[in-house]
C-alpha positions in Angstrom: 91.9 110.1 66.5 94.3 113.0 65.7 98.1 112.9 65.9 100.1 115.5 67.8 103.7 116.1 68.7 104.6 116.7 72.4 107.1 119.6 72.6 108.7 118.2 75.7 109.7 114.8 74.3 109.4 115.4 70.5 107.3 112.2 70.5 104.1 111.5 68.6 101.1 111.2 70.9 97.8 109.5 69.9 96.3 108.7 73.3 92.7 109.6 74.2 93.8 112.5 76.4 95.3 114.1 73.3 92.3 113.6 71.0 91.9 117.4 71.1 94.6 119.9 70.3 97.1 119.8 73.2 97.3 123.0 75.3 100.2 124.1 77.5 99.3 121.5 80.2 99.5 118.6 77.8 102.8 119.7 76.4 104.3 120.0 79.8 102.9 116.6 80.8 104.3 114.8 77.8 102.8 111.3 77.6 105.6 108.8 78.3 103.1 106.0 77.6 102.4 107.4 74.1 106.1 107.6 73.4 106.7 104.1 74.7 103.6 102.4 73.4 101.0 104.1 71.2 103.4 106.0 69.0 105.6 102.9 68.6 102.7 100.7 67.6 101.5 103.5 65.2 104.8 103.7 63.5 105.5 99.9 63.3 102.0 98.6 62.5 101.6 96.9 65.9 105.1 95.6 66.6 105.7 95.1 70.4 108.5 96.9 72.1 110.2 93.8 73.3 110.1 92.1 69.9 113.5 91.8 68.2 114.1 94.4 65.5 116.9 95.3 63.1 118.4 97.4 65.9 119.9 94.2 67.4 121.7 93.5 64.1 122.9 97.1 64.0 124.2 96.9 67.5 126.3 93.8 66.6 127.6 95.6 63.5 128.5 98.6 65.6 130.4 96.3 68.1 132.3 94.8 65.2 133.3 98.2 63.9 134.2 99.4 67.4 136.5 96.4 67.8 138.0 96.8 64.3 138.8 100.5 64.9 140.0 100.1 68.5 143.3 101.7 69.3 145.6 102.0 72.4 143.1 104.8 73.5 140.5 102.1 74.1 140.9 101.1 77.8 140.2 97.4 77.1 142.9 97.2 74.5 145.2 99.3 76.7 144.7 96.9 79.6 145.3 93.8 77.5 148.5 95.2 75.9 150.0 96.5 79.1 148.9 93.6 81.3 150.3 91.0 79.0 153.5 92.8 78.2 155.1 93.9 81.5 158.3 95.1 79.7 156.2 97.5 77.6 154.3 98.7 80.6 157.6 99.3 82.5 159.0 101.2 79.5 155.9 103.4 79.3 156.1 104.1 83.0 159.7 105.1 82.6 158.8 107.4 79.7 155.9 109.1 81.5 157.6 109.5 84.8 161.1 110.1 83.4 162.6 107.8 86.0 164.5 104.5 85.8 162.6 101.5 87.2 164.4 98.4 88.2 161.5 96.0 87.7 157.7 95.8 88.1 155.3 93.0 89.0 151.9 93.2 87.5 148.9 92.8 89.7 147.0 89.8 88.3 143.5 90.3 89.7 140.8 92.0 87.5 139.4 94.0 90.4 140.3 94.9 94.0 137.8 94.5 96.9 138.7 96.9 99.7 136.4 95.6 102.4 133.0 94.0 102.7 130.3 96.5 101.8 132.8 99.0 100.5 133.3 100.1 96.9 135.6 97.9 95.0 137.7 99.1 92.1 139.0 97.8 88.8 142.4 99.3 87.9 143.5 99.4 84.3 147.1 98.7 85.2 148.4 98.1 88.7 152.1 97.3 89.1 154.6 97.4 91.9 158.3 97.8 92.0 160.7 97.4 94.9 159.8 100.8 96.5 157.0 102.1 94.2 153.4 101.3 93.4 151.9 102.4 90.0 148.3 102.8 88.8 148.1 103.6 85.1 144.7 104.5 83.6 143.5 105.2 80.0 140.6 107.7 79.9 139.1 108.5 76.6 136.3 110.7 78.0 135.9 113.2 80.9 133.4 111.7 83.4 133.8 114.7 85.7 135.1 112.5 88.5 138.8 111.9 87.7 140.2 114.0 90.5 138.1 112.1 93.0 139.0 108.8 91.4 142.7 109.6 91.6 142.3 110.2 95.3 140.4 107.0 95.8 142.9 105.0 93.7 145.8 106.4 95.6 144.2 105.2 98.9 143.7 101.8 97.3 147.4 101.5 96.5 148.3 102.3 100.1 145.9 99.8 101.6 147.2 97.1 99.2 150.8 97.7 99.9 150.8 98.1 103.7 150.3 95.0 105.8 149.1 94.7 109.4 151.9 95.7 111.8 153.9 97.5 109.1 155.3 100.9 109.9 153.9 103.8 107.8 157.4 104.5 106.5 157.1 101.1 104.6 154.5 102.7 102.3 155.7 102.6 98.7 156.0 105.7 96.6 152.6 106.0 95.0 152.0 107.1 91.4 148.5 107.4 90.0 148.7 108.2 86.3 145.8 109.1 84.0 146.3 109.3 80.2 143.4 111.4 79.1 142.2 112.2 75.6 140.4 115.5 76.6 142.0 118.3 78.7 139.9 117.8 81.8 141.4 120.9 83.4 141.0 123.0 80.3 144.2 124.9 80.9 146.0 123.9 77.7 148.8 121.9 79.4 150.1 118.5 78.1 150.8 117.3 81.6 149.5 118.2 85.0 151.4 117.0 88.1 150.1 117.1 91.6 151.6 116.5 95.0 150.7 117.8 98.5 152.1 121.2 99.4 151.6 123.7 102.2 149.2 126.4 101.1 150.8 129.0 103.3 154.3 128.2 102.0 154.2 126.2 98.7 158.0 125.6 99.1 157.2 123.2 101.9 156.2 119.7 100.6 154.3 117.2 102.7 156.7 114.5 101.4 154.0 111.8 101.7 155.4 110.4 98.4 152.0 110.4 96.7 152.0 111.7 93.2 149.2 112.2 90.6 149.8 112.7 86.9 147.3 113.6 84.2 148.7 113.4 80.6 146.6 115.1 78.0 146.7 113.4 74.6 144.8 116.2 72.8 147.6 118.6 73.8 150.5 116.3 72.7 152.0 119.0 70.5 152.8 121.0 73.6 154.8 118.2 75.2 158.5 119.0 75.4 159.8 115.5 75.9 159.9 113.8 72.5 159.1 110.2 73.8 156.2 111.4 75.8 155.0 113.4 72.8 155.2 110.4 70.5 153.1 108.2 72.8 150.4 110.9 73.4 150.3 111.5 69.6 149.7 107.8 69.1 146.8 107.9 71.6 145.3 110.8 69.8 145.8 109.7 66.2 143.8 106.6 65.2 145.7 105.7 62.0 149.2 106.5 63.2 151.4 103.5 63.4 154.1 105.1 65.5 156.9 107.6 65.1 159.6 105.8 67.1 160.5 102.2 68.0 158.4 102.2 71.2 155.2 103.5 69.6 155.7 101.2 66.6 155.9 98.3 69.0 152.6 99.4 70.8 150.9 99.7 67.4 151.9 96.2 66.5 150.8 94.8 69.9 147.4 96.5 69.4 146.9 94.8 66.1 147.9 91.5 67.6 145.5 92.0 70.5 142.6 92.5 68.0 143.5 89.1 66.4 142.9 87.3 69.7 139.4 85.7 69.4 139.1 85.2 73.2 139.8 88.9 73.9 137.4 89.8 71.1 134.7 87.8 72.8 135.5 89.4 76.2 135.2 92.8 74.6 131.9 92.1 73.0 130.5 90.6 76.2 131.6 93.7 78.2 130.1 96.1 75.6 126.8 94.2 75.5 126.6 94.2 79.3 127.2 98.0 79.4 124.5 98.4 76.8 122.1 96.3 78.8 122.7 98.3 81.9 122.2 101.5 80.0 118.9 100.2 78.5 117.7 99.1 82.0 118.6 102.5 83.4 116.8 104.2 80.5 113.7 102.0 80.9 113.7 102.7 84.7 113.9 106.4 83.9 110.9 106.1 81.5 108.9 104.3 84.2 109.7 107.0 86.7 108.6 109.7 84.3 105.4 107.8 83.5 104.6 107.5 87.2 105.4 111.2 87.7 103.0 112.0 84.8 100.4 109.7 86.2 100.5 111.4 89.6 100.0 114.8 87.9 97.0 113.4 86.0 95.5 112.0 89.2 95.7 115.3 90.9 93.7 116.7 88.0 91.0 114.1 88.5 91.7 112.0 85.4 90.3 108.4 85.5 93.0 105.8 86.5 91.9 103.6 83.5 92.7 106.4 81.0 96.0 107.2 82.8 97.0 103.5 82.7 96.3 103.3 79.0 98.0 106.5 78.2 101.1 106.1 80.3 101.7 102.4 79.6 101.4 101.6 83.4 99.5 98.7 84.9 96.2 99.8 86.3 97.1 98.3 89.6 100.1 100.6 89.8 98.0 103.7 89.0 95.6 102.7 91.7 98.5 102.4 94.2 99.6 105.8 93.2 96.1 107.2 93.7 95.8 105.5 97.1 99.1 107.0 98.1 98.0 110.5 97.1 94.7 110.0 99.1 96.7 109.0 102.2 98.8 112.1 102.0 95.8 114.4 101.5 
């Protein structure tokens, strides 16, 4: 049996269907099963896919390295430092917003459930003052949804702070603040501030007291305020220990946080869970591609037994797919 490379997946295929040189059809219908089963067995001498490998050890080493190298830009570290040091959080809010805050009370719950069946949310830092509510988020990457998230988070703050029977004027001033590493708007600013204005006459403000801020750490050198600049530089520079008393304090608290064995375990568990969900999603994607490929082979009259062997699917599932196709015909 000859060995070929599928151009679509870059994977080695050694299934029966590829025992002759693959043509365009084979290349487009890259064998997921070969990638997930035959090629893996070929390269490992028969090792099963669910058998433990050195990858598990490498994953643990990578987690250790990630924890060791974590800075204030890591949202887990950011959360722990701010949540357990309200005075530092208050000072950071004062620096970023350039206002004086009398006091803040940290929200103690890890996540907020809005209503049954509705999307809950976990806020990095949720704090309230006498007339203000603050949500402070650390964002190391651009997930493409930050503007929508800022809208949703602002609504969450309002729902949390207004009780049944309260007048709307009792709503607190609402501040949603994202500290971003990349420039998500790609306009070169170090800070983007948003509030609701009249499009026909921008001088008219809605005065709904809802504000959104996006601080861009990668553009810290363009920040005019020296204290804001120092903090954003700390976020952006891994080995920096601080350039003023406040950023030096944050650097010290970050190192102290990484010495906390309980937090280290929480971090590891969270990272493993994220990796597990990623693997499950990836496996589900492979399965879906295998079934799509199986359907294509069925339409070309290939025997279900050969498809099952090639695509790594149970024969019963291939037969179900065949029956479904026949019913639609």
